[in-house]
Biopython code that builds the backbone (N, CA, C, O; Angstrom):
import numpy as np
from Bio.PDB.StructureBuilder import StructureBuilder

atoms = [
    (1, "MET", "N", (40.120, -2.859, -4.582)),
    (1, "MET", "CA", (39.372, -1.970, -4.034)),
    (1, "MET", "C", (38.557, -2.500, -2.731)),
    (1, "MET", "O", (38.515, -3.666, -2.336)),
    (2, "ALA", "N", (38.266, -1.984, -2.469)),
    (2, "ALA", "CA", (37.885, -2.583, -1.135)),
    (2, "ALA", "C", (35.846, -2.708, -1.681)),
    (2, "ALA", "O", (35.252, -2.315, -2.684)),
    (3, "ASP", "N", (35.418, -3.383, -0.523)),
    (3, "ASP", "CA", (33.343, -3.303, -1.317)),
    (3, "ASP", "C", (33.137, -2.210, -0.509)),
    (3, "ASP", "O", (33.681, -1.905, 0.552)),
    (4, "ALA", "N", (32.058, -1.516, -1.315)),
    (4, "ALA", "CA", (32.114, -0.942, -0.493)),
    (4, "ALA", "C", (30.557, -1.068, 0.817)),
    (4, "ALA", "O", (29.553, -1.669, 0.434)),
    (5, "ALA", "N", (30.575, -0.666, 1.745)),
    (5, "ALA", "CA", (29.845, -0.657, 3.439)),
    (5, "ALA", "C", (28.393, -0.885, 3.482)),
    (5, "ALA", "O", (27.754, 0.144, 3.702)),
    (6, "VAL", "N", (27.795, -1.813, 3.352)),
    (6, "VAL", "CA", (26.254, -2.037, 3.530)),
    (6, "VAL", "C", (26.136, -3.234, 4.049)),
    (6, "VAL", "O", (26.503, -4.406, 3.967)),
    (7, "ASP", "N", (25.369, -2.354, 4.712)),
    (7, "ASP", "CA", (24.298, -2.739, 6.203)),
    (7, "ASP", "C", (23.562, -4.230, 5.804)),
    (7, "ASP", "O", (23.846, -5.293, 6.354)),
    (8, "TYR", "N", (22.537, -4.057, 4.707)),
    (8, "TYR", "CA", (22.204, -4.884, 4.165)),
    (8, "TYR", "C", (21.998, -4.748, 3.243)),
    (8, "TYR", "O", (21.731, -3.676, 2.698)),
    (9, "GLN", "N", (22.087, -6.330, 2.536)),
    (9, "GLN", "CA", (21.921, -6.924, 0.791)),
    (9, "GLN", "C", (20.399, -6.762, 0.477)),
    (9, "GLN", "O", (19.898, -6.157, -0.472)),
    (10, "ASN", "N", (19.628, -7.600, 1.728)),
    (10, "ASN", "CA", (18.144, -7.672, 1.210)),
    (10, "ASN", "C", (17.367, -7.584, 2.229)),
    (10, "ASN", "O", (17.543, -7.788, 3.430)),
    (11, "LEU", "N", (16.632, -7.311, 1.716)),
    (11, "LEU", "CA", (15.153, -6.639, 2.569)),
    (11, "LEU", "C", (13.951, -7.457, 2.471)),
    (11, "LEU", "O", (13.519, -7.472, 1.318)),
    (12, "TYR", "N", (13.392, -8.019, 3.148)),
    (12, "TYR", "CA", (12.040, -8.595, 2.548)),
    (12, "TYR", "C", (10.996, -7.812, 3.397)),
    (12, "TYR", "O", (11.394, -7.178, 4.374)),
    (13, "SER", "N", (9.933, -7.825, 3.129)),
    (13, "SER", "CA", (8.914, -7.447, 3.917)),
    (13, "SER", "C", (7.318, -7.213, 3.681)),
    (13, "SER", "O", (7.040, -6.360, 2.838)),
    (14, "GLY", "N", (6.099, -7.963, 4.420)),
    (14, "GLY", "CA", (5.179, -7.870, 3.841)),
    (14, "GLY", "C", (4.241, -7.392, 5.139)),
    (14, "GLY", "O", (4.622, -7.469, 6.307)),
    (15, "GLY", "N", (2.896, -6.865, 4.696)),
    (15, "GLY", "CA", (2.219, -7.062, 6.133)),
    (15, "GLY", "C", (1.019, -6.793, 5.613)),
    (15, "GLY", "O", (0.852, -6.544, 4.419)),
    (16, "LEU", "N", (-0.156, -6.836, 6.719)),
    (16, "LEU", "CA", (-1.409, -7.432, 6.234)),
    (16, "LEU", "C", (-2.625, -5.762, 6.821)),
    (16, "LEU", "O", (-2.523, -5.462, 8.010)),
    (17, "ASN", "N", (-3.399, -5.077, 6.130)),
    (17, "ASN", "CA", (-4.051, -4.151, 6.844)),
    (17, "ASN", "C", (-5.307, -4.730, 6.896)),
    (17, "ASN", "O", (-5.710, -5.472, 6.000)),
    (18, "ILE", "N", (-6.162, -4.356, 8.189)),
    (18, "ILE", "CA", (-7.166, -5.154, 8.266)),
    (18, "ILE", "C", (-8.261, -4.519, 9.131)),
    (18, "ILE", "O", (-8.404, -4.344, 10.341)),
    (19, "ILE", "N", (-9.135, -4.182, 7.791)),
    (19, "ILE", "CA", (-10.561, -3.144, 7.694)),
    (19, "ILE", "C", (-11.611, -3.027, 9.518)),
    (19, "ILE", "O", (-11.674, -3.901, 10.382)),
    (20, "GLY", "N", (-12.017, -2.158, 9.520)),
    (20, "GLY", "CA", (-12.831, -2.584, 11.488)),
    (20, "GLY", "C", (-14.088, -3.150, 10.881)),
    (20, "GLY", "O", (-14.909, -3.612, 11.672)),
    (21, "LYS", "N", (-14.343, -3.180, 9.672)),
    (21, "LYS", "CA", (-15.844, -3.797, 9.538)),
    (21, "LYS", "C", (-16.234, -5.059, 9.639)),
    (21, "LYS", "O", (-17.317, -5.584, 9.382)),
    (22, "LEU", "N", (-14.691, -5.727, 10.261)),
    (22, "LEU", "CA", (-14.954, -6.894, 10.306)),
    (22, "LEU", "C", (-15.847, -6.485, 12.428)),
    (22, "LEU", "O", (-16.830, -7.077, 12.874)),
    (23, "TRP", "N", (-15.114, -5.483, 13.109)),
    (23, "TRP", "CA", (-15.637, -5.455, 14.689)),
    (23, "TRP", "C", (-16.820, -4.083, 14.325)),
    (23, "TRP", "O", (-17.385, -3.698, 15.349)),
    (24, "GLY", "N", (-17.161, -3.478, 13.281)),
    (24, "GLY", "CA", (-18.089, -2.591, 13.834)),
    (24, "GLY", "C", (-17.707, -1.674, 13.599)),
    (24, "GLY", "O", (-18.574, -0.831, 13.366)),
    (25, "ARG", "N", (-16.192, -1.182, 13.491)),
    (25, "ARG", "CA", (-15.953, 0.016, 13.065)),
    (25, "ARG", "C", (-15.365, 0.014, 11.494)),
    (25, "ARG", "O", (-14.198, -0.148, 11.140)),
    (26, "GLU", "N", (-16.173, 0.171, 10.932)),
    (26, "GLU", "CA", (-15.493, 0.491, 9.291)),
    (26, "GLU", "C", (-14.515, 1.225, 8.534)),
    (26, "GLU", "O", (-13.773, 1.001, 7.578)),
    (27, "LYS", "N", (-14.826, 2.346, 9.438)),
    (27, "LYS", "CA", (-13.239, 3.221, 8.909)),
    (27, "LYS", "C", (-12.208, 2.772, 10.189)),
    (27, "LYS", "O", (-11.219, 3.505, 10.167)),
    (28, "ASP", "N", (-12.170, 2.091, 10.951)),
    (28, "ASP", "CA", (-10.806, 1.854, 11.583)),
    (28, "ASP", "C", (-9.932, 1.172, 10.845)),
    (28, "ASP", "O", (-10.211, 1.018, 9.656)),
    (29, "ASN", "N", (-8.485, 0.522, 11.459)),
    (29, "ASN", "CA", (-7.953, -0.270, 11.022)),
    (29, "ASN", "C", (-7.409, -0.952, 12.064)),
    (29, "ASN", "O", (-7.841, -0.795, 13.206)),
    (30, "VAL", "N", (-6.032, -2.088, 11.676)),
    (30, "VAL", "CA", (-5.032, -2.886, 12.545)),
    (30, "VAL", "C", (-4.677, -3.117, 11.612)),
    (30, "VAL", "O", (-5.422, -3.447, 10.690)),
    (31, "GLY", "N", (-3.443, -3.029, 11.520)),
    (31, "GLY", "CA", (-1.992, -3.339, 10.473)),
    (31, "GLY", "C", (-1.099, -3.824, 11.764)),
    (31, "GLY", "O", (-0.968, -3.579, 12.964)),
    (32, "LEU", "N", (-0.403, -4.943, 10.408)),
    (32, "LEU", "CA", (0.532, -6.350, 10.628)),
    (32, "LEU", "C", (1.899, -5.631, 9.807)),
    (32, "LEU", "O", (1.734, -5.011, 8.756)),
    (33, "ALA", "N", (3.241, -5.804, 10.434)),
    (33, "ALA", "CA", (3.740, -5.435, 9.658)),
    (33, "ALA", "C", (5.260, -6.813, 9.247)),
    (33, "ALA", "O", (4.688, -7.853, 9.575)),
    (34, "TYR", "N", (5.863, -6.993, 9.044)),
    (34, "TYR", "CA", (6.992, -8.014, 9.524)),
    (34, "TYR", "C", (8.409, -7.500, 8.484)),
    (34, "TYR", "O", (8.011, -7.472, 7.319)),
    (35, "ALA", "N", (9.914, -7.097, 8.578)),
    (35, "ALA", "CA", (10.195, -7.424, 7.811)),
    (35, "ALA", "C", (11.605, -7.966, 8.254)),
    (35, "ALA", "O", (11.917, -8.221, 9.417)),
    (36, "LEU", "N", (12.491, -8.115, 7.032)),
    (36, "LEU", "CA", (13.769, -8.927, 7.765)),
    (36, "LEU", "C", (14.433, -8.856, 6.781)),
    (36, "LEU", "O", (14.261, -9.452, 5.718)),
    (37, "MET", "N", (15.685, -7.718, 7.219)),
    (37, "MET", "CA", (17.253, -7.647, 6.472)),
    (37, "MET", "C", (18.685, -8.443, 6.634)),
    (37, "MET", "O", (19.235, -8.953, 7.610)),
    (38, "ASN", "N", (18.935, -8.361, 5.667)),
    (38, "ASN", "CA", (20.287, -9.839, 5.932)),
    (38, "ASN", "C", (21.363, -8.933, 5.158)),
    (38, "ASN", "O", (21.395, -7.792, 4.697)),
    (39, "ASN", "N", (22.471, -10.343, 5.281)),
    (39, "ASN", "CA", (23.367, -10.057, 4.286)),
    (39, "ASN", "C", (24.353, -8.907, 3.981)),
    (39, "ASN", "O", (24.934, -8.728, 2.910)),
    (40, "GLY", "N", (24.419, -8.371, 4.784)),
    (40, "GLY", "CA", (25.112, -6.895, 4.561)),
    (40, "GLY", "C", (26.836, -7.653, 4.976)),
    (40, "GLY", "O", (27.068, -8.821, 5.289)),
    (41, "ASN", "N", (27.969, -6.319, 4.806)),
    (41, "ASN", "CA", (29.332, -6.798, 4.779)),
    (41, "ASN", "C", (29.672, -5.637, 5.718)),
    (41, "ASN", "O", (30.683, -4.977, 5.479)),
    (42, "LEU", "N", (28.721, -5.275, 7.006)),
    (42, "LEU", "CA", (29.440, -5.181, 8.104)),
    (42, "LEU", "C", (28.882, -5.972, 9.624)),
    (42, "LEU", "O", (28.250, -7.025, 9.704)),
    (43, "SER", "N", (29.300, -5.176, 10.630)),
    (43, "SER", "CA", (28.812, -5.967, 11.668)),
    (43, "SER", "C", (27.337, -6.339, 11.818)),
    (43, "SER", "O", (27.312, -7.340, 12.533)),
    (44, "LEU", "N", (26.529, -6.109, 11.590)),
    (44, "LEU", "CA", (25.067, -6.145, 11.647)),
    (44, "LEU", "C", (25.312, -7.916, 10.604)),
    (44, "LEU", "O", (25.959, -7.945, 9.557)),
    (45, "ASP", "N", (24.665, -9.126, 11.198)),
    (45, "ASP", "CA", (24.323, -10.082, 10.177)),
    (45, "ASP", "C", (22.704, -10.560, 10.428)),
    (45, "ASP", "O", (22.260, -11.693, 10.241)),
    (46, "LYS", "N", (21.952, -9.360, 10.907)),
    (46, "LYS", "CA", (20.128, -10.192, 10.412)),
    (46, "LYS", "C", (19.597, -8.883, 11.260)),
    (46, "LYS", "O", (20.088, -8.489, 12.318)),
    (47, "SER", "N", (18.171, -8.134, 10.363)),
    (47, "SER", "CA", (17.946, -7.288, 11.534)),
    (47, "SER", "C", (16.251, -7.823, 11.132)),
    (47, "SER", "O", (15.888, -7.802, 9.955)),
    (48, "GLN", "N", (15.365, -8.259, 12.178)),
    (48, "GLN", "CA", (14.258, -8.509, 12.039)),
    (48, "GLN", "C", (12.809, -7.468, 12.666)),
    (48, "GLN", "O", (12.729, -7.120, 13.844)),
    (49, "VAL", "N", (11.961, -7.174, 11.796)),
    (49, "VAL", "CA", (11.079, -5.646, 12.865)),
    (49, "VAL", "C", (9.554, -6.243, 12.745)),
    (49, "VAL", "O", (9.062, -7.003, 11.910)),
    (50, "LEU", "N", (9.136, -5.762, 13.614)),
    (50, "LEU", "CA", (7.575, -6.468, 13.920)),
    (50, "LEU", "C", (6.829, -5.038, 14.337)),
    (50, "LEU", "O", (7.273, -4.385, 15.281)),
    (51, "GLU", "N", (5.676, -4.593, 13.582)),
    (51, "GLU", "CA", (5.504, -3.915, 13.699)),
    (51, "GLU", "C", (3.490, -3.902, 13.796)),
    (51, "GLU", "O", (2.883, -3.841, 12.727)),
    (52, "VAL", "N", (2.797, -3.957, 14.956)),
    (52, "VAL", "CA", (0.915, -3.300, 15.013)),
    (52, "VAL", "C", (0.439, -2.307, 15.170)),
    (52, "VAL", "O", (0.876, -1.544, 16.032)),
    (53, "TYR", "N", (-0.540, -2.013, 14.444)),
    (53, "TYR", "CA", (-0.739, -0.772, 15.234)),
    (53, "TYR", "C", (-2.617, -0.979, 15.213)),
    (53, "TYR", "O", (-3.188, -1.991, 14.806)),
    (54, "TYR", "N", (-3.270, 0.217, 15.739)),
    (54, "TYR", "CA", (-4.415, 0.374, 15.203)),
    (54, "TYR", "C", (-4.490, 1.907, 15.114)),
    (54, "TYR", "O", (-3.640, 2.739, 15.430)),
    (55, "ARG", "N", (-5.883, 2.090, 14.540)),
    (55, "ARG", "CA", (-6.110, 3.415, 13.864)),
    (55, "ARG", "C", (-7.260, 3.627, 13.953)),
    (55, "ARG", "O", (-7.932, 3.218, 13.006)),
    (56, "LEU", "N", (-7.887, 4.232, 14.922)),
    (56, "LEU", "CA", (-9.165, 4.580, 15.292)),
    (56, "LEU", "C", (-9.715, 6.268, 14.778)),
    (56, "LEU", "O", (-9.223, 7.371, 15.018)),
    (57, "VAL", "N", (-10.596, 5.973, 14.207)),
    (57, "VAL", "CA", (-11.054, 7.529, 13.796)),
    (57, "VAL", "C", (-11.680, 7.885, 14.462)),
    (57, "VAL", "O", (-12.444, 7.079, 14.992)),
    (58, "LEU", "N", (-11.722, 8.836, 14.719)),
    (58, "LEU", "CA", (-12.861, 9.765, 15.617)),
    (58, "LEU", "C", (-14.162, 10.542, 14.782)),
    (58, "LEU", "O", (-15.318, 10.772, 15.137)),
    (59, "ASN", "N", (-13.433, 10.828, 13.531)),
    (59, "ASN", "CA", (-14.718, 12.010, 13.228)),
    (59, "ASN", "C", (-13.673, 11.910, 11.313)),
    (59, "ASN", "O", (-12.515, 11.530, 11.134)),
    (60, "ASP", "N", (-14.611, 12.372, 10.341)),
    (60, "ASP", "CA", (-13.773, 13.198, 9.105)),
    (60, "ASP", "C", (-13.140, 13.716, 9.258)),
    (60, "ASP", "O", (-13.245, 14.396, 8.237)),
    (61, "TYR", "N", (-11.629, 14.493, 10.217)),
    (61, "TYR", "CA", (-10.635, 15.517, 9.804)),
    (61, "TYR", "C", (-9.621, 14.680, 11.022)),
    (61, "TYR", "O", (-8.406, 14.853, 11.120)),
    (62, "LEU", "N", (-10.605, 13.575, 12.060)),
    (62, "LEU", "CA", (-9.120, 13.020, 13.068)),
    (62, "LEU", "C", (-9.427, 11.864, 13.045)),
    (62, "LEU", "O", (-10.471, 11.262, 12.793)),
    (63, "ALA", "N", (-7.895, 11.432, 13.484)),
    (63, "ALA", "CA", (-8.009, 10.238, 13.935)),
    (63, "ALA", "C", (-6.074, 9.749, 14.671)),
    (63, "ALA", "O", (-5.010, 10.291, 14.372)),
    (64, "ILE", "N", (-6.301, 8.682, 15.563)),
    (64, "ILE", "CA", (-5.652, 8.363, 16.249)),
    (64, "ILE", "C", (-4.837, 7.499, 15.860)),
    (64, "ILE", "O", (-5.311, 6.989, 14.844)),
    (65, "SER", "N", (-3.590, 6.927, 16.184)),
    (65, "SER", "CA", (-2.990, 5.527, 15.985)),
    (65, "SER", "C", (-2.127, 5.193, 17.084)),
    (65, "SER", "O", (-1.475, 6.058, 17.669)),
    (66, "ALA", "N", (-2.095, 3.991, 17.387)),
    (66, "ALA", "CA", (-1.210, 3.632, 18.638)),
    (66, "ALA", "C", (-0.862, 2.312, 17.933)),
    (66, "ALA", "O", (-1.535, 1.461, 17.351)),
    (67, "ASP", "N", (0.964, 2.525, 18.312)),
    (67, "ASP", "CA", (1.828, 1.349, 17.316)),
    (67, "ASP", "C", (2.475, 0.645, 18.539)),
    (67, "ASP", "O", (2.352, 1.155, 19.652)),
    (68, "VAL", "N", (3.173, -0.535, 18.359)),
    (68, "VAL", "CA", (3.486, -1.078, 18.558)),
    (68, "VAL", "C", (4.972, -1.563, 17.420)),
    (68, "VAL", "O", (4.772, -2.062, 16.313)),
    (69, "LEU", "N", (6.405, -1.289, 17.979)),
    (69, "LEU", "CA", (7.376, -1.863, 16.622)),
    (69, "LEU", "C", (8.529, -2.689, 18.409)),
    (69, "LEU", "O", (8.933, -2.350, 19.521)),
    (70, "TYR", "N", (8.508, -3.881, 17.444)),
    (70, "TYR", "CA", (9.804, -4.815, 17.405)),
    (70, "TYR", "C", (10.905, -4.660, 16.729)),
    (70, "TYR", "O", (10.994, -4.594, 15.503)),
    (71, "LEU", "N", (11.706, -4.605, 17.455)),
    (71, "LEU", "CA", (13.498, -4.663, 16.707)),
    (71, "LEU", "C", (14.357, -5.545, 17.519)),
    (71, "LEU", "O", (14.414, -5.603, 18.747)),
    (72, "GLN", "N", (15.415, -6.632, 16.113)),
    (72, "GLN", "CA", (15.498, -7.269, 17.051)),
    (72, "GLN", "C", (17.302, -7.817, 16.019)),
    (72, "GLN", "O", (17.257, -8.681, 15.143)),
    (73, "ASP", "N", (18.260, -7.308, 16.294)),
    (73, "ASP", "CA", (19.285, -7.346, 15.424)),
    (73, "ASP", "C", (20.210, -7.663, 16.133)),
    (73, "ASP", "O", (20.612, -7.361, 17.256)),
    (74, "ASP", "N", (20.773, -8.904, 14.622)),
    (74, "ASP", "CA", (21.963, -10.138, 15.030)),
    (74, "ASP", "C", (23.023, -9.577, 14.600)),
    (74, "ASP", "O", (23.108, -9.000, 13.516)),
    (75, "LEU", "N", (24.200, -9.743, 15.681)),
    (75, "LEU", "CA", (25.298, -9.180, 15.393)),
    (75, "LEU", "C", (26.219, -10.077, 14.860)),
    (75, "LEU", "O", (26.107, -10.967, 15.704)),
    (76, "LYS", "N", (26.768, -10.350, 14.338)),
    (76, "LYS", "CA", (27.958, -10.878, 13.584)),
    (76, "LYS", "C", (29.063, -11.488, 15.270)),
    (76, "LYS", "O", (29.143, -12.565, 15.861)),
    (77, "ASP", "N", (29.541, -10.478, 15.422)),
    (77, "ASP", "CA", (30.810, -10.932, 16.892)),
    (77, "ASP", "C", (30.253, -10.585, 17.791)),
    (77, "ASP", "O", (30.861, -11.285, 18.600)),
    (78, "ALA", "N", (29.399, -9.937, 18.511)),
    (78, "ALA", "CA", (29.001, -9.958, 19.598)),
    (78, "ALA", "C", (27.541, -10.370, 19.885)),
    (78, "ALA", "O", (26.836, -10.967, 19.070)),
    (79, "LYS", "N", (26.952, -9.795, 21.778)),
    (79, "LYS", "CA", (26.377, -9.997, 22.526)),
    (79, "LYS", "C", (24.916, -9.714, 21.098)),
    (79, "LYS", "O", (25.206, -9.359, 19.956)),
    (80, "ASN", "N", (23.967, -9.886, 21.404)),
    (80, "ASN", "CA", (22.299, -9.322, 20.015)),
    (80, "ASN", "C", (21.525, -8.714, 20.847)),
    (80, "ASN", "O", (20.822, -9.204, 21.730)),
    (81, "PRO", "N", (21.666, -7.641, 20.550)),
    (81, "PRO", "CA", (20.716, -6.398, 21.598)),
    (81, "PRO", "C", (19.048, -6.901, 21.008)),
    (81, "PRO", "O", (18.936, -7.598, 20.000)),
    (82, "SER", "N", (18.365, -6.630, 21.463)),
    (82, "SER", "CA", (17.274, -6.571, 20.820)),
    (82, "SER", "C", (16.587, -5.042, 21.623)),
    (82, "SER", "O", (17.193, -4.315, 22.411)),
    (83, "GLY", "N", (15.143, -4.875, 21.114)),
    (83, "GLY", "CA", (14.489, -3.842, 21.883)),
    (83, "GLY", "C", (13.209, -3.792, 20.807)),
    (83, "GLY", "O", (12.275, -3.013, 20.995)),
]
sb = StructureBuilder()
sb.init_structure("model")
sb.init_model(0)
sb.init_chain("A")
sb.init_seg("    ")
for serial, (resi, resn, name, xyz) in enumerate(atoms, 1):
    if name == "N":
        sb.init_residue(resn, " ", resi, " ")
    sb.init_atom(name, np.array(xyz, "f"), 0.0, 1.0, " ", f" {name:<3s}", serial, name[0])
structure = sb.get_structure()
């Protein structure tokens, strides 16, 4: 019997939430996150994800966020795309 198809066996992730009190905007925040996924049995060797965002609170009912995400996939037998 064949093994089940698994993209990633392991997932390690963590992040920081920094409140805006440091720069005088107490309700705003900045987030930083990183994730590593690996040890699957398909074509992906590992993937890494890095995210940074800023949340700007405009009033009690409205906030907007800007987000940047970076993804890098390492393939077992091919060129490694990134985006």
